[in-house]
N, C-alpha and C positions, 0 to 999 in steps of 0.2 A: 682466513682466505689466503690462498697462495696464487701468485701470478708469475709465470716464467716466460721469457722471450726465447724462442728457439729459432735461430737464423738458418735457413736452408742455403741461402747465398746472399749476395749483396743487396738484392732487391725483393726477396721473398722470405717471409718468416711466419711463424705461428705463435699465438698467445695461448698458453695452457693455463687454465684457471681451475683451482680446486676449491670447492665450497663445502663447508661442514654445517651441521645443523645449527651450531652456535652462531653462524653468520647470518642466518635468516629467521630463526625461530621467533625472536621478539617481534620482528616486523610482521610476520604472518599472524601472530596472536593479536597484534594491534589491529590488523586489517579485518580479522574475524570478528572482533568486538564491534568495529565500525559497521560491518554488515548486519550484525545482530540488532544494532540500534535502529537501522533503517529498514530492515526486512519486513515485508508484509506477507505473512504466511497464515493461511486459514487455520483457525483454532487458537491463535495467539494474538495478544494485543501488540500493536506496533511498538517496537523497542523492548519487548519482553520475550523475544524468541531465545530459547536456550542456546548457549554457545555450541553445545554438542551437536545440535541439529544443523546449525550453520556449517560446522565442520564436515558433517556427513554430506550435506548438499553442495557446498561450494569450496570445501577444503582444498581439493586438488587444483582447481582453477586459480584460487588465491595463491597457493604455493607456486604454481607456474608463473603467475604474474609477478610475484615479488622476487623470485629468483632471477627472472629475466631482467627486472628493473635493477637489481643489485649488480648483475653481470654487466649490463650496459654502462652503468656509471663507473664501475671498476675499470673497464676497458678504456673509456674516455679519459679517466684520471691518469691511468698508467701511460697512455700515449702523450698526454700533456707533460706529466712529471718527467718523462724520459726523453722529451723532445724528439719523438719519432716523426719523421716526415713521411706520412702515409699518403697513398693515393686511393681514391674510392672509399669504400666502407669495409670494415672487417666482415669476413664471410664465415658463418658458423659451419662446423663439420656436421652436416645434416645426417649422415649415416650414424655418427656417434649419438646424436640427439634422439634419433628414432629408437635407440635401444634403452633409453632411460625409462625406468619404472617409477613413475611419480607416486604410486600408491605405497611402495615398500621401501624405496631408497631414502636414506637420510643424508648421505654425502653424494656430491655430484662433481663430475669432471667435464670440463668443456674445452673445446679447441676451436680457435678462430684463426683463419688465414688472413694475413695482411700483406699489402703491397707497399714497398718502401722505395724512396728515392734518396740516394746519397746526396750530400750537399755538393753544390757546384757553384762556380763563379761565372759572372758575365762581365767581361771587360768592355769598357767604352772609352775609346781614345780617338784623337784626330787622325791617327794613322789608318783608321778603318775608313775605307772609301766606298760609298754606295752611290750608284748612278740614278739620277732622276731624268727620265726621258720626257722631252718636250717636243711637240709637233712643230716642224719647220713650216711656218706659214708662208709658202712660196706662191708664185703666180698661179701654178696649177691648182692649189688648194683654194685660192681666192676665186679663180674663174669657176671652179666646180661649185663653190658655195653660192656665187651670184647666179649661176645657171639654175641651181635648185630653187633659189628665191624667186627668180623670174617664173619658173614653173608653178611654184606654190601660190604666187599672187597673180597668176595669169587669169584670163577670162575664159569661160566655157562657151564654146560655139557649137552650132549644129550644122555642119556642112552637108551638101547633098550626097557626096560619095565618100565612102570610108577609105582611109589610108592606114599604113602601118603606124601603130601607136595610139590609134583611136580607141574609144570605148563604145561597144555596141550595146545599147539599151534595147531590150526586147522581151518577147515572150518565148519561154522554153517549153516544148512539149515533146512527148514520146509516144509513138504509136503503140497501142496495146497496153499502155499503163495509164495510171491516173495523174502522171506528172503534168503539172501546169504551174509554171512559176515565172515571175518577172524579175529580171536582174540585169547586170552589166557584165559583158564579156570584155575584159581588158586585153587588148592585143599587144601591148608594149612588151609583155614578158614571153611572148610566143616565139618559137624558133621559125626559121624561114619556111620550112615545109608545112608546119601547122598554121602559119599565118596566111598562106596563099588564098584559101577559100573565103577569107574575111576581108579581103581588099577589093574595093570597087563596089561595095554594097550600098544600096540606098533604102530609104524608108519604105517598108512594105515587102522588101525582098526576104526570101526564106533560104536558109542554108542548113543542110543536114551534115552531121559530123559525128565521129566516134568520140564521145565525151572523155573517155579515159586516155585517149591519145593526146587530146588537146589540154585537158585538165587532169593530170595523173593522180592527184591526191584528193582525199575527202574534203580537206580544208579549202582547197581551191574551188571545188564544186560548190561547197556550202556558201562561199563568199560570192561567187558569180551568180548563182541561182537564188540567193537569199534564203537558203534552207538551213535547218538545224543540222548539226553534225551527224546525228543518228539517222536523219532522213537522207543526207548526202551519200551515206554508205550504200544505200539501196540503188543509187543511180548508176546504170551501166549501159553499154551499147550505144546505138545511134540515137541522137537527140536532134531535134529541129529548132532552130532559132529564127523567129520572125522579127525583123528589125523594126523597132518603133522610132528610134532616134539614133543618129550618129553623134557621139559626143567627142569634141576635140578641145583640148586645153591649149589656148594660144598664149605663149609666154608673154609676160608683162614687158612693156617698153621701159627702158631706163629713163625716167623723167621725174619731175617733182612729185607727181601723184604717187609714184612707186616709192620714192624716198619717204614720203609722209606715212604710207601704209606700214612701213617696216620700223622706222625710228621715231615717228611722231611728227606732227605738223611743224614744218619749217625748221626742224632741228638739223637737217642736212640740206645744203643748197646746191652743191656741185657734185659731179661724178667723182672727182678726186677725193673730196671729203667722205663721200659714200664708201669708196673703196677702203679708205683708212678706217672708217667706222666698222666695216665688215671685218677687216683684219684684226682689229682690237677685240671684236666680239668672238671671233674664232679662237683667239688666244685665251680669252677668259673662259670660254666654253670647255676648252680642253684642260684648263688648270686642275679642275676636280679629278679628271681622268688621270692626269699626270701624278697627282697626289695619291690616287688610288693605286697606281702602278708602283709608286715609291714605297707605299706601305707594304706591298707584297715583296718588294725587293729587300726591304729591311727585315721582314719576317724570314724570308728564305736565307738571307745572309747569316742570321744568328742561329737558325735551325741547322745550318751547315757547320758553323764554327763551334757552337756549344754542344759538347757531348754529354748527354744525359742517358744513363742506363735505366731502363724501366722494366717493371715486372710483367712482361707481356702475357705469360700464361695466366697469372692472377687476373690481369685486366680483362682478358677475354671471358673468363668465368664470371667476374663481377658484372660485366656488361650484360651477359646473358641472364644472370639472376636478377639484377636490378631492373631490367626491362620486363620482367614477369611474363616471359613467353611471347611478348609482342615482336621480338626479333629472334630469328633463328641463329644457330651457331654458324651456319653457312654464310648468312648475311654479315655477321660480325667479322668473320674471317675475310670476306671480300672487301669490306670497308675499313678494316683495322688500320691499314697504313695511313689513311686519311685521318682517322680518329687520333692516331698516335701523334701525327704532326700538330694537330690542334691542341692536344694535351701538352706536348713539349713547349709549344709557343706560349701557352697559358702559364706554364711553370717559369719560363724565361721572363715573361712580362711581369709576373708577380715578384720575381727576384729583383728585377730592375726597380720596380716600384718600391719594394721594401728597402733596398740599398740606398735609393735616392730620397727616401722619405716622402714619396708622392702621396698626397691624400686627396680624397674627393669629399667635398663638403656639401651640405644640403643645398646651399645656394647655387653650387655648380650644377646640380641635378635640375634644379628649378629653371636655371637659365637655359639649359639644354632643352627642357620640355617646352619652354616658351618659343624657342626657335623651331622646334618640330611642329608646334601648333600654328605658328606664324606661316610656315610654308603651306599648310593646309588652307589658311585664310587668305593667302595671296602675297605673302612676302613679309620681311622683317619690319617694314614701316608700320604694320598693323599693331605691333607691340606697344608703341608709344600712343597710338590712337585710342586703343582700348583702355589704357591706364590700369586702374585697380581691377577692372573687369577681367583683364588678362590674368591677374593673379588667381582669380576664382577659377578660370578655365584650367590653369596649370595645376592647382591643388586637386581639382576634380579628376584631371587626367592621371595624375600620379597615384591617386588612391584607387583608381579603377582596376579591375581584374585582380582583386585581392592584393594590391600592391605590386603586382608583377611588372607594371609599366615602370614603376620607380626602380625596381631591381635591374631591369633591362637597361634603362638609361644610366644608372649608376655604373654598370660595367662598361657601357659605351664610353662614358666620360673618362673612366679610369684608363681605358685603352687609348683614347685620344691623347691623354696627358703623357702616357708612356711614349707614344710615338713622337710627340713634340720634344720630350726630354732627349730621346735618342738622337733626333735630328740636330739638337744643340751640341751633343757630345762628339758625334762622328763628323766626317767630312762628306757633305753631299755635293757631288759634281753634276752639273747640268749637261745634258747631251741632246742636241737637236736631231730629230729623225724625221723622215718623210711620213706622210699619213699612212702609207702602206706598211712601213716598218712598225709604226706605232700600233696599228691594228693587229699586226702579227704578234707583237709582244702582249697585247691585251688578250688575244685569243688563247694564248698559252697559259693564262692564269687558271 
């Protein structure tokens, strides 16, 4: 058997394999004899079927199977022995394979396309500066949060007359249709023009309106009328609302009862302590989001700095073939830039992990699984409470989905370790920004 590597350029090549009868004959003969021992064919006792009959019946399929087996192993061995840094899987020349006559040929030639990535380096130094954005918890943010809490923990009342911001609970009907639904029309999101007919209403009043002008989307109609999405699509034209109740949320007063509802009984005694507690909570709540933004900043920094040449033509073909027709070439083309970024970041991350000797052990995966499950059960404290029972849950979770949960968490832990390592090696500078600036940065991800 002969294998030759033919490079088209730095990232694309082909493996040409020549196979003679001597390379596969003994393996085919052995497989034929195994078939003869196991075959159950009418007129012959099991294990006594003549080899010639097996060859006539299964010879071609056995030959194809064994040749493919030999080729597959030969390609994998060649790649390992020659330290080829390949992407994806080798792609056979299907046109060439279609011309093979398995009945008459004894020697075979195969060609496989492969995608290559040249070796590259990733430098990590303190000179590299990456910004971590934190929310500036100023008075505006605190006031906005307290206002939201007062609204959230307020009391529901039913005033006689409706005002802007009230919810109108009632019966929705439409003349000439079967529409009859009960729901709540929230006026707080309506514009001035749309709001006008719904102010000053009392229990028993009826108001007719063009529903698509007041509630433009199917989702809004479904939520207000309590309908399924497919039913909401059918609602058009003038609809009548008969008011059953006017609902108004009265913001909670800042007092001890309010403090207790939010932070627990007697844990906060004064308004000053309450404000400090709110400020700390805001900071902690945004820590995860700041870390998330930082991870993207790290990723984008190295994607920009590390130059990796990739076999794009090969990758597009490989993506099309490996997805077995589930994705069109047009879809691949449209999403290729996003895929390429993910691929390059994966290569960079693996390079850092390899250079730094970062390893993921079984205990790391189990610890991560315990945290994932704990979040579902109510928080980390549950881990110690469940004791050995938690170990059983973890093992059950990791073996589920044919081990896919384990694989996913393994990669997640590996990624987290790389991020932590990078943060130790480079300089992370903290920058405080306003809520609006932070949201703008987050929306750009």
